[in-house]
C-alpha positions as CSV (number, residue, x, y, z in Angstrom):
1,M,-7.2,-10.9,14.5
2,L,-9.4,-10.7,17.1
3,I,-13.4,-12.0,15.8
4,R,-16.2,-10.5,18.0
5,F,-20.0,-11.3,17.7
6,W,-22.2,-8.7,18.5
7,G,-25.4,-9.8,16.8
8,T,-26.3,-13.4,15.7
9,R,-29.6,-14.0,14.8
10,G,-31.3,-13.7,11.6
11,S,-34.6,-12.6,10.1
12,V,-35.5,-10.6,13.1
13,P,-34.7,-9.9,16.6
14,A,-35.3,-12.2,19.1
15,P,-34.9,-11.4,22.7
16,G,-35.9,-13.3,25.8
17,R,-34.9,-15.9,28.1
18,R,-35.0,-18.9,25.9
19,T,-32.3,-16.8,23.6
20,A,-30.3,-15.0,25.8
21,F,-26.9,-17.2,25.8
22,F,-26.5,-16.9,22.0
23,G,-28.3,-13.4,21.4
24,G,-31.2,-12.3,19.8
25,N,-29.4,-9.3,18.1
26,T,-28.8,-9.4,14.2
27,N,-26.2,-10.1,12.5
28,C,-23.3,-8.1,13.0
29,V,-19.9,-9.1,13.2
30,E,-16.3,-7.3,13.9
31,V,-12.7,-8.1,12.8
32,R,-9.9,-6.0,14.6
33,A,-6.0,-5.9,13.9
34,D,-3.1,-4.2,15.6
35,D,-3.2,-1.8,12.6
36,G,-6.2,0.0,14.5
37,Q,-8.8,0.0,11.4
38,V,-12.4,-1.6,12.0
39,I,-14.0,-4.0,9.7
40,I,-17.6,-4.5,10.4
41,M,-19.5,-7.4,8.5
42,D,-23.1,-6.5,8.7
43,C,-25.0,-3.7,10.7
44,G,-28.3,-5.6,12.1
45,T,-29.4,-4.6,15.7
46,G,-25.8,-5.8,16.9
47,A,-24.5,-2.7,15.6
48,R,-25.9,-0.6,18.5
49,P,-23.9,-2.1,21.0
50,L,-20.9,-2.3,18.8
51,G,-21.2,1.3,18.2
52,L,-21.0,2.1,21.6
53,D,-18.1,0.4,22.6
54,I,-16.1,2.0,19.7
55,L,-16.8,5.2,21.3
56,N,-15.9,4.6,24.4
57,R,-12.7,2.9,23.4
58,G,-11.1,6.4,23.6
59,A,-8.2,7.9,21.5
60,G,-10.1,9.0,18.8
61,L,-12.2,6.7,15.9
62,P,-10.5,4.5,13.4
63,P,-11.4,4.1,9.8
64,I,-14.5,1.9,10.2
65,H,-15.1,-0.2,7.2
66,V,-19.0,-1.6,7.1
67,L,-18.8,-4.9,4.9
68,I,-22.8,-5.7,4.0
69,T,-23.8,-8.5,2.7
70,H,-27.0,-7.7,1.2
71,T,-29.7,-5.3,2.2
72,H,-32.3,-7.5,3.8
73,W,-33.7,-5.6,7.3
74,D,-31.5,-7.7,9.6
75,H,-28.5,-7.0,8.2
76,I,-29.0,-3.4,8.1
77,Q,-31.2,-2.3,10.9
78,G,-28.7,-1.6,13.2
79,F,-27.2,1.2,11.0
80,P,-29.7,4.3,12.2
81,F,-28.3,3.4,15.9
82,F,-24.7,3.0,15.0
83,G,-23.2,5.7,17.3
84,P,-20.1,6.6,15.3
85,A,-22.4,7.6,12.5
86,Y,-23.3,10.5,14.0
87,V,-19.6,11.9,15.0
88,P,-18.4,15.0,12.9
89,G,-15.0,13.7,11.1
90,A,-15.7,10.1,11.7
91,R,-15.2,8.0,8.6
92,L,-17.2,5.5,7.4
93,T,-17.1,3.4,4.3
94,V,-20.0,1.5,3.3
95,Y,-19.1,-1.4,1.1
96,G,-22.0,-3.8,-0.4
97,T,-23.5,-4.8,-3.9
98,R,-26.6,-3.2,-5.6
99,G,-30.0,-4.4,-4.9
100,L,-32.3,-5.6,-7.2
101,D,-34.6,-2.5,-7.0
102,R,-32.2,0.1,-5.3
103,T,-28.8,1.2,-4.8
104,L,-26.7,0.1,-1.9
105,E,-27.2,3.9,-0.2
106,G,-30.9,3.9,-1.3
107,S,-31.5,1.3,0.5
108,L,-30.0,2.6,3.4
109,S,-31.5,5.5,3.3
110,G,-35.3,4.2,2.5
111,Q,-35.1,2.7,6.2
112,M,-34.3,6.2,7.3
113,Q,-37.5,7.9,6.0
114,H,-39.5,10.3,7.8
115,T,-42.4,7.5,8.0
116,Y,-39.9,4.8,9.5
117,F,-37.6,6.7,11.5
118,P,-36.8,10.4,13.4
119,V,-33.3,10.9,11.9
120,Q,-32.4,10.8,8.1
121,L,-29.4,9.6,6.2
122,E,-28.4,13.3,5.4
123,N,-28.6,14.5,9.0
124,L,-25.7,12.1,9.9
125,H,-22.5,14.0,10.7
126,A,-19.7,11.2,10.1
127,D,-18.2,11.5,6.6
128,I,-20.0,8.6,5.0
129,E,-19.0,6.8,1.4
130,F,-21.2,3.8,-0.5
131,V,-19.2,2.0,-2.1
132,E,-20.9,-0.9,-4.5
133,V,-19.0,-4.2,-5.2
134,S,-19.6,-7.6,-7.3
135,E,-17.3,-10.4,-7.2
136,E,-13.8,-9.1,-7.0
137,R,-10.6,-8.4,-4.9
138,F,-9.6,-5.3,-3.2
139,S,-7.5,-4.5,-0.4
140,L,-8.7,-2.6,3.1
141,G,-5.3,-1.8,4.4
142,R,-3.4,-5.1,5.4
143,Y,-6.8,-7.1,4.4
144,R,-6.8,-8.7,1.0
145,V,-10.6,-9.1,0.4
146,R,-12.2,-11.4,-1.9
147,T,-16.2,-11.4,-2.9
148,Q,-18.5,-14.1,-4.2
149,F,-22.4,-14.1,-4.7
150,L,-24.0,-16.6,-2.9
151,N,-27.7,-18.1,-3.7
152,H,-30.0,-16.2,-2.0
153,T,-33.5,-14.2,-2.3
154,A,-31.6,-11.1,-3.2
155,P,-28.2,-10.1,-4.6
156,T,-26.1,-11.4,-1.7
157,I,-22.4,-11.5,-1.4
158,A,-19.5,-13.3,0.9
159,Y,-16.5,-11.8,2.2
160,R,-13.2,-13.7,2.6
161,L,-10.7,-11.6,4.6
162,E,-7.4,-12.5,4.8
163,A,-4.5,-11.2,6.9
164,G,-0.8,-13.1,5.6
165,P,-1.5,-16.5,6.4
166,L,-5.1,-16.1,8.0
167,S,-8.2,-16.2,6.5
168,V,-11.9,-15.7,7.6
169,V,-14.9,-16.3,5.4
170,Y,-18.3,-14.4,6.3
171,A,-21.0,-16.2,4.4
172,T,-24.4,-16.0,5.9
173,D,-27.6,-16.2,4.0
174,H,-27.1,-18.7,1.6
175,E,-28.6,-21.8,0.4
176,P,-27.7,-24.9,-1.4
177,F,-27.8,-25.1,-5.1
178,W,-28.6,-29.1,-4.8
179,W,-30.0,-30.4,-1.7
180,T,-31.0,-34.3,-0.5
181,P,-30.8,-35.1,3.2
182,S,-27.7,-37.0,3.9
183,R,-26.3,-39.1,6.7
184,P,-23.1,-38.4,8.4
185,T,-21.6,-41.9,6.5
186,A,-23.1,-40.2,3.1
187,P,-22.0,-36.4,3.4
188,S,-23.4,-33.9,1.2
189,R,-22.6,-34.3,-2.3
190,F,-21.1,-30.5,-3.9
191,E,-21.8,-31.6,-7.4
192,H,-23.7,-28.4,-8.7
193,P,-20.8,-26.1,-10.1
194,G,-22.8,-23.6,-7.8
195,D,-22.0,-25.3,-4.6
196,Q,-18.1,-26.3,-6.2
197,R,-17.5,-22.8,-6.5
198,H,-18.8,-21.9,-3.2
199,L,-16.7,-24.9,-1.5
200,D,-13.6,-23.6,-3.5
201,F,-14.2,-20.0,-2.2
202,V,-14.4,-21.3,1.7
203,A,-11.7,-24.0,1.5
204,G,-8.9,-23.8,4.5
205,A,-10.6,-20.8,6.0
206,D,-9.2,-20.7,9.3
207,L,-12.7,-19.2,10.6
208,L,-15.8,-20.2,8.4
209,I,-18.7,-18.0,9.6
210,H,-21.7,-19.3,8.1
211,D,-25.5,-19.6,7.9
212,A,-27.0,-22.5,9.4
213,Q,-30.5,-21.5,10.2
214,Y,-32.1,-24.6,9.6
215,T,-31.6,-28.7,10.0
216,D,-32.5,-31.1,7.4
217,R,-35.8,-32.1,8.8
218,E,-36.7,-28.4,8.3
219,Y,-35.7,-27.9,5.3
220,P,-38.3,-29.1,2.7
221,A,-40.4,-26.6,4.4
222,K,-38.0,-23.7,3.9
223,Y,-37.0,-24.4,0.4
224,G,-36.3,-21.1,-1.3
225,W,-35.8,-19.0,1.6
226,G,-32.5,-18.8,1.0
227,H,-30.5,-20.5,3.8
228,S,-28.7,-23.4,4.6
229,T,-28.6,-26.4,6.9
230,V,-26.5,-27.4,10.0
231,E,-25.7,-30.5,8.2
232,Y,-24.6,-29.0,5.0
233,V,-22.5,-26.1,6.9
234,T,-20.9,-28.9,8.6
235,D,-20.1,-31.3,5.6
236,L,-19.1,-28.3,3.8
237,A,-16.4,-27.2,6.3
238,V,-15.3,-30.5,6.4
239,R,-15.0,-31.0,2.9
240,A,-13.5,-27.6,2.2
241,G,-10.5,-28.2,5.2
242,A,-11.7,-25.2,7.6
243,K,-10.0,-25.4,10.8
244,R,-12.7,-23.8,12.5
245,V,-16.9,-22.9,11.8
246,A,-19.3,-21.0,13.6
247,F,-23.1,-21.6,13.2
248,F,-24.6,-17.9,12.6
249,H,-27.9,-16.6,11.6
250,H,-29.7,-18.5,14.1
251,D,-33.8,-19.0,13.5
252,P,-35.8,-16.5,15.6
253,A,-37.3,-20.0,16.8
254,H,-34.8,-21.5,18.2
255,A,-34.0,-21.7,21.8
256,D,-30.3,-21.6,23.0
257,A,-31.1,-25.6,24.1
258,W,-32.0,-26.5,20.6
259,I,-28.8,-24.4,19.4
260,R,-26.5,-26.1,21.4
261,Q,-28.0,-29.7,21.0
262,Q,-27.6,-29.0,17.1
263,T,-24.2,-28.1,17.8
264,E,-23.2,-31.2,19.5
265,R,-25.2,-33.3,16.9
266,A,-22.8,-31.5,14.1
267,Q,-19.6,-32.0,16.0
268,R,-20.2,-35.8,16.4
269,R,-21.2,-35.8,12.6
270,A,-17.7,-34.4,11.3
271,Q,-16.0,-36.7,13.8
272,V,-17.6,-39.6,12.1
273,Q,-16.2,-38.7,8.5
274,G,-13.0,-38.3,10.4
275,S,-12.4,-34.4,10.7
276,R,-11.0,-32.8,13.7
277,L,-13.1,-29.4,12.5
278,E,-14.3,-27.4,15.8
279,I,-17.6,-26.5,15.7
280,F,-19.4,-23.7,17.4
281,A,-22.6,-21.8,17.2
282,A,-21.9,-17.8,17.2
283,A,-22.9,-16.3,20.8
284,E,-23.2,-12.5,21.1
285,G,-20.0,-11.2,23.1
286,L,-17.8,-14.4,22.2
287,E,-14.5,-13.3,21.0
288,V,-12.2,-15.8,18.7
289,V,-8.4,-14.8,18.4
290,L,-6.7,-16.0,15.2
291,A,-2.7,-15.7,16.0
292,E,-1.0,-13.0,14.3
293,P,1.2,-13.6,10.9
294,K,4.7,-12.8,11.3
295,A,5.4,-8.9,10.3
296,E,7.0,-9.9,7.2
297,E,3.8,-11.9,6.0
298,R,1.5,-8.8,6.6
299,N,0.1,-7.7,3.4
300,T,0.1,-3.6,2.9
301,G,-2.7,-3.1,1.1
302,A,-0.6,-1.6,-1.7
303,G,-1.7,-2.2,-5.4
304,G,-4.1,-4.2,-7.2
305,R,-7.7,-2.4,-7.8
306,R,-11.3,-2.4,-7.0
307,V,-13.7,-2.6,-9.8
308,V,-17.3,-1.3,-9.4
309,S,-20.0,-3.2,-11.8
310,T,-23.3,-3.7,-12.6
311,P,-23.9,-6.1,-14.7
312,T,-26.0,-5.9,-18.1
313,G,-26.1,-8.1,-21.1
314,H,-28.2,-10.3,-23.6
315,I,-30.4,-13.2,-22.2
316,L,-31.8,-15.7,-24.5
317,V,-34.7,-17.7,-23.1
318,T,-35.6,-21.2,-25.1
319,G,-37.0,-24.2,-24.7
320,S,-40.3,-26.3,-24.6
321,D,-42.2,-24.5,-21.9
322,P,-43.5,-21.4,-23.2
323,T,-45.3,-20.7,-20.1
324,A,-42.3,-20.9,-18.0
325,A,-40.5,-19.1,-20.6
326,K,-42.9,-16.3,-19.5
327,E,-42.4,-16.6,-15.9
328,V,-38.5,-16.0,-16.8
329,R,-39.1,-12.7,-18.8
330,D,-41.7,-11.5,-16.0
331,A,-39.2,-12.2,-13.5
332,L,-36.1,-10.1,-15.2
333,A,-38.1,-7.4,-16.5
334,P,-37.2,-5.2,-13.6
335,D,-33.6,-5.6,-14.5
336,S,-33.8,-4.2,-18.0
337,Y,-31.7,-6.8,-19.5
338,R,-32.2,-7.5,-23.2
339,V,-34.3,-10.4,-23.4
340,T,-35.0,-12.4,-26.3
341,S,-37.6,-15.1,-25.7
342,A,-37.7,-17.7,-28.8
343,H,-38.7,-21.3,-29.5
344,Q,-36.4,-23.5,-31.5
345,D,-35.5,-27.2,-31.6
346,D,-31.9,-26.7,-31.6
347,P,-30.8,-24.0,-29.0
348,A,-27.3,-24.2,-30.4
349,R,-27.9,-23.1,-33.5
350,L,-30.3,-20.3,-32.0
351,A,-27.3,-19.3,-29.5
352,A,-24.8,-18.8,-32.4
353,K,-27.1,-16.8,-34.6
354,L,-27.9,-14.4,-31.7
355,R,-24.9,-14.6,-29.7
356,P,-26.3,-13.7,-26.1
357,D,-24.2,-13.4,-22.8
358,L,-26.4,-16.2,-20.9
359,V,-29.1,-19.1,-21.9
360,I,-31.7,-20.0,-20.0
361,L,-33.4,-23.7,-21.1
362,V,-36.7,-24.1,-20.1
363,G,-38.8,-26.9,-20.0
364,A,-41.5,-29.1,-18.2
365,E,-39.4,-32.2,-19.0
366,S,-36.7,-33.5,-16.2
367,Q,-33.2,-32.2,-16.4
368,A,-31.8,-35.0,-18.5
369,P,-32.8,-33.6,-21.6
370,L,-32.5,-30.1,-21.2
371,L,-28.7,-30.7,-19.7
372,Q,-28.4,-32.7,-23.3
373,Q,-29.3,-29.6,-25.1
374,A,-26.9,-27.7,-23.1
375,E,-24.1,-30.4,-23.9
376,R,-24.9,-29.6,-27.6
377,L,-24.8,-26.3,-27.3
378,R,-21.6,-26.3,-25.4
379,A,-20.0,-28.6,-28.3
380,E,-20.3,-25.6,-30.8
381,K,-17.5,-23.0,-31.2
382,A,-19.8,-20.2,-30.2
383,G,-20.8,-21.6,-26.9
384,A,-18.0,-23.4,-25.8
385,R,-17.7,-20.9,-22.9
386,L,-21.5,-19.3,-22.9
387,P,-23.3,-19.7,-19.2
388,V,-26.5,-21.8,-19.5
389,L,-29.1,-21.7,-17.0
390,V,-31.1,-24.9,-17.1
391,L,-34.9,-24.4,-15.6
392,A,-36.1,-27.8,-15.5
393,G,-39.9,-29.3,-14.4
394,A,-38.5,-31.6,-12.0
395,E,-37.1,-30.7,-8.7
396,G,-33.8,-31.6,-7.1
397,P,-30.9,-33.6,-8.7
398,G,-32.9,-36.7,-9.1
399,A,-31.7,-38.3,-12.3
400,R,-29.9,-35.4,-14.0
401,G,-26.8,-37.2,-15.0
402,R,-23.5,-35.3,-15.2
403,L,-23.4,-31.7,-15.3
404,V,-22.0,-30.1,-18.4
405,G,-18.8,-28.0,-17.6
406,D,-18.7,-25.6,-14.9
407,L,-20.8,-23.0,-16.5
408,T,-23.8,-24.6,-16.5
409,D,-26.6,-24.0,-13.6
410,V,-29.7,-25.9,-12.9
411,L,-33.0,-24.5,-11.2
412,S,-36.1,-25.9,-10.6
413,H,-39.5,-25.2,-11.3
414,P,-41.5,-23.4,-9.6
415,F,-39.0,-21.2,-8.9
416,N,-38.6,-18.1,-6.2
417,P,-38.4,-15.1,-8.9
418,A,-36.2,-13.2,-6.5
419,M,-33.6,-16.0,-6.8
420,L,-33.4,-16.3,-10.1
421,R,-32.5,-12.5,-10.7
422,S,-29.9,-13.3,-8.1
423,R,-28.6,-15.8,-9.9
424,V,-28.7,-14.2,-13.2
425,R,-27.0,-11.1,-11.9
426,A,-24.3,-13.6,-10.7
427,W,-23.6,-15.5,-13.8
428,L,-23.4,-12.0,-15.6
429,S,-21.0,-10.7,-13.7
430,R,-18.5,-13.8,-13.6
431,S,-19.1,-13.6,-17.7
432,G,-17.7,-9.7,-17.8
433,K,-21.0,-8.4,-18.9
434,V,-20.7,-5.7,-16.9
435,A,-20.1,-1.7,-16.8
436,Q,-17.1,-1.2,-14.8
437,R,-15.4,1.8,-13.2
438,Q,-11.8,1.1,-11.9
439,V,-10.4,2.8,-8.5
440,P,-7.1,2.3,-6.6
441,A,-7.9,-1.1,-3.9
442,D,-5.9,0.9,-1.6
443,T,-7.6,4.2,-1.2
444,H,-11.3,5.3,-1.0
445,P,-13.1,6.6,-3.8
446,A,-13.4,10.6,-4.3
447,A,-17.3,10.0,-4.1
448,P,-19.8,7.3,-3.9
449,A,-19.9,5.3,-6.8
450,Q,-23.6,6.3,-7.5
451,S,-23.1,10.0,-7.0
452,P,-20.0,11.7,-8.9
453,P,-18.9,14.7,-7.8
454,G,-19.0,17.8,-10.0
455,T,-22.1,20.8,-10.5
456,G,-25.3,18.5,-12.1
457,L,-27.7,17.7,-10.2
458,L,-26.7,15.4,-7.6
459,K,-23.9,17.9,-6.2
460,G,-25.0,18.6,-2.6
461,L,-28.1,16.9,-2.7
462,P,-29.3,15.6,0.6
463,F,-28.4,11.7,0.5
464,S,-32.1,10.7,0.4
465,E,-33.1,12.9,-2.7
466,R,-29.6,11.8,-4.2
467,A,-30.6,7.8,-3.5
468,A,-34.3,8.8,-4.7
469,L,-33.0,9.9,-8.2
470,L,-30.9,6.6,-8.6
471,A,-33.2,4.4,-7.2
472,G,-33.9,2.8,-10.3
473,A,-30.4,3.8,-12.1
474,F,-28.6,1.3,-14.8
475,T,-25.0,1.6,-15.3
476,S,-23.6,2.2,-18.6
477,R,-20.0,2.2,-20.0
478,F,-19.1,3.9,-23.2
479,R,-16.3,3.8,-25.5
480,A,-14.2,6.9,-26.3
481,G,-15.8,8.1,-29.9
482,E,-19.0,6.1,-29.0
483,I,-22.2,8.0,-29.7
484,I,-24.6,7.6,-26.8
485,F,-27.6,9.0,-28.5
486,R,-28.0,10.9,-31.7
487,Q,-30.5,14.4,-32.8
488,G,-33.7,13.3,-33.6
489,D,-33.5,9.8,-31.4
490,A,-36.7,8.6,-29.8
491,A,-37.0,9.9,-26.3
492,G,-35.1,8.4,-23.4
493,G,-33.8,8.8,-20.1
494,V,-31.4,11.0,-18.6
495,Y,-27.8,9.9,-18.2
496,F,-25.7,10.9,-14.5
497,L,-22.1,11.1,-15.7
498,R,-20.0,9.4,-13.1
499,S,-16.6,9.6,-15.2
500,G,-15.1,11.0,-18.7
501,R,-16.5,13.4,-21.0
502,V,-19.2,13.7,-23.1
503,E,-20.0,16.2,-26.1
504,I,-23.0,17.8,-26.8
505,S,-23.6,19.3,-30.3
506,I,-26.4,20.1,-33.0
507,K,-26.3,20.2,-36.9
508,R,-27.3,23.0,-38.4
509,P,-29.5,23.2,-41.3
510,D,-26.3,24.1,-43.6
511,G,-25.2,20.7,-42.5
512,R,-22.5,21.9,-40.3
513,R,-22.1,20.6,-36.5
514,V,-22.0,22.9,-33.9
515,V,-20.4,21.8,-30.5
516,L,-22.9,23.1,-27.6
517,A,-20.8,21.7,-24.9
518,V,-18.8,19.5,-23.0
519,A,-20.4,17.6,-20.0
520,K,-18.1,15.7,-17.2
521,A,-18.8,13.7,-14.2
522,G,-21.3,15.2,-12.0
523,D,-23.0,16.5,-15.1
524,T,-26.2,15.3,-16.4
525,V,-27.2,14.5,-20.0
526,G,-30.3,14.2,-21.7
527,E,-32.6,15.5,-18.9
528,L,-34.8,17.6,-21.8
529,A,-36.4,14.2,-23.4
530,A,-36.7,12.5,-20.3
531,L,-38.9,15.4,-19.0
532,D,-41.0,16.1,-22.3
533,G,-41.1,12.8,-24.1
534,G,-40.0,14.4,-27.1
535,V,-36.9,13.3,-29.6
536,R,-33.2,14.1,-28.9
537,T,-32.5,18.1,-29.8
538,A,-28.6,17.1,-29.7
539,T,-26.4,14.2,-30.3
540,A,-23.8,12.9,-27.5
541,K,-20.9,11.6,-28.0
542,A,-18.3,9.9,-25.3
543,L,-14.6,12.0,-25.7
544,Q,-13.3,9.2,-23.8
545,A,-14.5,6.1,-21.7
546,T,-17.2,7.2,-19.9
547,T,-19.2,5.4,-17.1
548,A,-22.9,7.0,-16.4
549,D,-25.8,6.1,-14.3
550,Y,-29.0,5.9,-16.6
551,V,-32.5,7.0,-15.1
552,P,-35.3,5.9,-17.6
553,A,-37.7,8.7,-18.1
554,D,-40.5,7.5,-16.3
555,V,-38.6,6.7,-13.6
556,F,-36.6,10.3,-13.9
557,Q,-40.3,11.9,-13.3
558,A,-41.1,9.8,-10.7
559,S,-38.2,10.3,-8.7
560,L,-38.4,13.7,-8.6
561,A,-41.4,13.8,-7.1
562,A,-39.2,12.8,-3.9
563,A,-36.5,15.1,-4.7
564,P,-37.8,18.6,-4.7
565,G,-34.2,20.0,-4.6
566,A,-33.6,18.1,-7.6
567,V,-36.4,20.1,-9.5
568,I,-35.2,23.5,-8.7
569,R,-32.0,22.1,-10.2
570,V,-33.4,21.2,-13.2
571,L,-35.5,24.4,-13.8
572,R,-32.5,26.2,-13.4
573,L,-30.6,24.0,-15.8
574,M,-33.6,24.5,-18.3
575,A,-33.3,28.2,-18.2
576,A,-29.7,28.1,-18.5
577,R,-30.4,25.5,-21.9
578,L,-32.9,28.2,-22.5
579,R,-30.7,31.3,-22.8
580,Q,-28.0,29.3,-24.4
581,T,-30.5,28.5,-27.1
582,D,-31.9,31.9,-27.4
583,G,-28.0,32.8,-28.0
584,L,-27.8,30.1,-30.6
585,I,-30.6,31.2,-32.4
586,G,-29.4,34.4,-32.8
587,E,-26.4,33.3,-34.4
588,L,-28.0,31.2,-36.8
589,T,-30.3,34.0,-37.6
590,A,-27.5,36.2,-38.5
591,L,-25.7,33.6,-40.5
592,R,-28.6,33.1,-42.4
593,R,-29.1,36.7,-43.4
594,R,-25.5,36.7,-44.3
595,H,-26.1,33.7,-47.0
596,R,-28.9,35.4,-48.3
597,S,-27.1,38.9,-48.9
598,I,-24.2,36.3,-50.7
599,R,-26.5,35.0,-52.7
600,S,-28.5,38.2,-53.9
601,G,-24.8,39.8,-54.3
602,T,-24.9,42.7,-51.8
603,G,-22.5,40.9,-49.5
604,R,-19.1,39.4,-49.4
605,P,-18.4,36.0,-48.5
606,A,-16.3,35.6,-45.4
607,R,-12.7,34.8,-45.6
């Protein structure tokens, strides 16, 4: 296994003499093995020289997998300059988690709009697929891949790649859940369950590539920015038993001499702790070769399934600080969770009554009394496995006492709203409150997760228009026989069906039900009410397990302005529905006449 660094800088490119050794390009790392496939982790400006190198290797283009941690600009800004994306027949699969406000595809397409770039995503010639991932396991050929959410200001994924006994962990843009300055003889404590989970994720890695943008001295001024310190990463790697650690995501303000000095300090820090850990700073062009596993140890990639997930769920916000509770509700509003805010002295009783998927305890007091409330909640049967996020007024661990189990989280006030949203997303994903679909782990999906096949509004639309339509989508999952909406219900949004089948029916004046159509993957359901704001004119029922992207009415109407091709399709769809309705009205008119003639005795009842 060969790992090569093509971009190591964080936040923004930083070219110049002071950064020439460790490099000025932003995040991009290549993993290559003898099976021919190429795995790229992040697509910052380092993706440009990597793309040129791949094109010059000859013997045709291999399958390329791009693993995006998150869509902050320094992790995707090289994608428009990635040469293989312009080659007809090249096959790229882009993996990553959905952003807070856009799909993965929508984020990459957004930076390539005419305002910012001369070439749009739909003009690229390669066969590009977008796969949204959550915390899960899947395979890429011989590689087993594990993912985990990090603590950042946007939903951010770490990747662990394993081939036989070898493992590489790529974890950038991560902030400690609890941080205190520490000495080499008194290293960082990993007491927060988030830090413990992160420790378990990186344990035993042959190579740990980790964000180490700051030092402990710099960190207080950067709190809440979502990055780690050199000291924290050193202690993490020592405690986790990693063999090598590469400091990554170098701050653009840090010159080569500064990075070299901090790396030497970190090596001494590890030695004081009795560790033989090898520490180095990632540099552009640096290659790390890990010994290949024996043939019989290799994973074929067969078996297993990959889960594409979008979290949903019911969140209870309660506690003694109504101002903080409102801030939490406001921060979570864009994600359209079901949020219940209630004040009660006994959160355990309230949680038992409402049965939420996550409880957020807010208070102006210190963590101790809030943790006691969480402990009482955890003692109840209904709350035994219920995640609880404590939002305390006191900052840092302080006199926090002991955490209550591995399902308790702690955040200090004031909080970064984006970081709160990301952390809530992670907890709901872990609790299983997600809309899921499964595809074989060792194959490419038939179509991007957010753009199903079929003859609906999305089929054949340019990437940019498809992304615009789905930018505000939420994934919904329905069981066989479940009613999606009923005739006469209040207006709502439109459903873009990913998979499954949905029956569309109406109830006639005589009480009989008429099936109008059966929608399948690629079709849309509910667009009429989404357009005119009227009540639902039909009932939609899932005939089998069905997954759909739901776009609220106001978002759908606004998105059409950015998707003129979809507007034409909507008009055609409405015209087809009008023709269908005309035929149905004719049938109903004939039926009424027949009923009248039977009642008057001039006609005979049908057999």
